[in-house]
Steps between C-alpha positions, in 0.01 A plus 500: 500500500754651735864431406722298734724797580200695630375204702848452647527867601154494658584177684823661625311810615706733281368828355563535125584758238326428171595605149223372272590495134262264320239223512443359850739740675247784491219318689756339733637845583147627560436214739824559693473880515128584491324191637741350754679832567835330561708677238565801286505538123819631338327558171194717552352485149453211260615547142793631301480852645595394851875496534642509851795727556800417716401792722161345567657165584767665716220656707270197510743224597652667810151601616377144449803351678471730803376251759423782745271697269129498575418394144737203515371394841143498365605294195695258721209459741263417214757264345539317833121463524490338155793282605298375798206422271728303265657306784156422641389368161777239490480406869320183607130564446570807285320572175783373276522168684122464507473577126781258407342227712161560334662499154683173568181345639308602185772357275511175696122459481490580127785265425348207691163526324 
């Protein structure tokens, strides 16, 4: 299950930096960085041997925040595409509305029987 903060960032069309430490953060980071390609991972390795130095962060953050960089433009374009998909899902006739309507219909039918 995707955490609310990730859903909110995707809905807002915002690229993300991830720093997976444990449990669900690792697959969530993989989804953001590798699958959706709308972010970058601060922590490259998983486990106790993967400390991030201040030098690495001081290089990564300005690069990530540079709105004119090619890399950032690509991330932003992909993030906006996912944003459009999310907005379409909650629009009238979108998949979220359709699924909620079907769920409520199923509950109503089950309850009346």
